[in-house]
N, C-alpha and C positions, 0 to 999 in steps of 0.2 A: 434393214433392221436399224432402229433408233440407237443413239449413243447410250441412252439409259439402259436399254435392253441388253446391249453388249456388255456393259459394266456389270449388270446383275448376273449375266451368264458367267462372267469371270469370277465374280464373288462366290458363286455356287460351285466352282470348280469344273464347269462344263458337264455336269452330271445330267443324264437323261433318264430319269427313273421310269419313264413311260415305255421305253424300248424293250426292256426285259418282259414286261407283261404282254406287249403286243407280239413278241416272239413266241411266248407260250401259247398265245391264241393261234398263231400260225402252226405251231406244233400240233395242236388239236385238229386244225384243218387238215393237215397232211395225214394224220392218223386216221381220221374218219373217212377221208376220200379213198384212202387205200383200203380200208374195210369195206367201203361201199362198192369199190371195184371188184372186190372178192365176192360180194353178194351177187353182183351181176355177172360173175364169171362162173356161176354154178347153178344147178337146179336142186341142190341139196337143202332141204328145209332146216336141217340142223345147223348148217353154216349161216343161213339167213338169220336164225334165231340168236346164235352166238354173237354174230357180228352186230346185230341190231342192239343187243344189250350193251356191247362195248361202245357203240356209237352213242347211245343214250347216256352212258356214264360220262363220256367225254363232253357231251352237250351240257350236262349238269355242272361239271367242273368249269366249263366255259362260262356259264352263267355266273359262277362265283368269281371268276377272273374279271368279268365285266364290272361287277360290284367293286372289286378291289381297285380296278382302274379308275372308276368314278371317284372313289375315296382318295386315291393318290392325287388326282388332278385337283380336287377341291382343297387339298391340304398343301398344294405347291404354290409358293408365292409367284414364281416366274418359271416358265418353261420355254424351250427353244422356239416353239411354234404355237399357233393359236390353239387354245384349249378346246374350243368347239370343233375345230378340224380334227384334232386327235380323238375326241369323243365319237365323231362321225365314223372314223376308221374302225375304232374298236366295236362300235355297235353294228357296223356292217359285217364284221367278222362274226359277231354273235348271231346275227340273222342268217348268215351262211351256214353256220353250225345247225341252226334250227331246220333249214331246208334239207340238209343232209340227213338229219335224224328222221324227218318226215318221210323222206324218200325210202330210207331203209325200212321203216315201219310199214309203208305201203306194200312192199314186196310180201311181207308176212300176211297182210290183210288180203291181198289179191291172190296170192299163191298161183302165179301164172303157169300155164302148162309147160312152157319152155321159156328160156331166156335167150333171146336172139343176140348174136354177137354185136349187133349195132348198139344195143343198150350198154353192153360192157364198154364199147368204145366211147360212148358219151361219158361214162363214169371215169374212164381213163383220162379223158380230156380234163375233167374237173380235178383229178389228182395232179395232173401236170400244172394246172393253174395254181393249186395250193403250194406246190414246190416253188414256183416262180415267186409267190408272195413271201414264202419263207426266206428266200434269197434276198428279197428286197427290203423287208422290214428292219433288219439290223443296220441298214444304210441310213435310216432316219436319224441315227445318233449323230451323224456329221453330214447334214443335208447339203450344205454349201459345196462340200468336196465331192458329193455323190449325186449331184443333180442328173447328170447324164445316165448313170447306172440305174438310178431310180426310174427315170422315164423309159428306159429300155425294158425294164421288168414289167412296168404298167402296160407297155405296148405288147409284150408277150402274152400277158393275160387277156388283153383285148383280141389279139389274133386267135388265140385258142377259143374264145367265145364265138367269134365269127365262124370258126371251123365247126363248132358245136351246132350252130344255127343251121349250117348246110347239111350236116349229118342228120339232124333232127328232121328237117324237111324231106330229105331222101328216104328216111326210115318211115315217115308217115305215109308217103306215097307207096312205099313197099308193102306195108301191112294192108292198106286199103285194097291193094291189088291181089295180094296173096293169102290173106287170112279170111276164111269164110265164116268162122265161128264168131258171132257178134260179140259174145261175152268176152272171149279172149281178145278180140280186137280192141275192145274198150280198155281192158287191162293194159295192153301194150302201149296204147295211145296215151293213157294217163301216166304211165311210168316214164315214157319218153319225155312228156311235158315236164314232169318233176325233175328229171335229170337235166333238161335244158334250163329250168329255173335255177338249179344249183350252179350251172356255169354262168348264168346271168348274175347270180349273187356274188360270185367271185369277181366278175367285172365291176360290180358296184363298189367292191372294196378298193380296186385299183383306181376307179373314178374318184373316190374319196381321197385317195393319196395324191392324185393329180391335183385335186382342188387345194389340198394342204400345201403342196409344192408351189402352186401358183400364188397362193396368199403369202407364203414365206418369201418368195422372190419379189413380190410387189411391196413388201414392207419398207 
C-alpha cells in the first residue's frame, strides 16, 4: 500500500464503511439458505410457499443493499481496498441471493412428488457456505491482520463447493437409475442443478474475496 494511501486511511480514522453493508448481505445469505434447506427438508407445500415468500423478501432487501453499497463506494474518497474489487464481492453476493430465490421458486413450480434427502444435503452445504462467508466478511475491516483467517474461510467455501459437486454427480446417477417417471426425473434433475448452482455462486463470492486479497497484498 502506498504512503499516500496509508496517510489517507489514518486521516479517515481507519473507518471501513463497506464492511457493515457486506455483513448485512451475508446475513441475508444465511437466512435464505436456512429457509431453502427447510424447503428441501419437507414435502409440505405450505412450507414451500411461506419460505419462498420470505426468501423473495430478503432478495428484494438485498437489491436495496447493493444499491446502498454502490452509493457508499461512489461517495468515498478513499477505502482500504480497490473499489472495483469490493463491488465485485457485493455483486457476487447479490447474484447468489438471486440463485437462492430462483431455486425456492422452482420448488413451487415443479411441485415434486417427493424431496430426496440428497437435495436437502445440497441445500445444507449452501447453508454452511453462507455461514463461512458470514464469519469471513467482518475480517475485511483489518485485512493485513486477518490474511490467514480470510484465506482459510475462502478455502472452506471452496471445499464445500467440491463436496456439493460430488453429491450432485452421485444424485444424478441415483435418479437415472431409480426414477422411472420421466416427468419427476426431470424435476429432480433440474432442482439438483439449481442447488449446485447455488453452491457455485457461493464459491464465486469467495473467489472475488481472494482476488480482492491478492490485489491488496500486491499494492
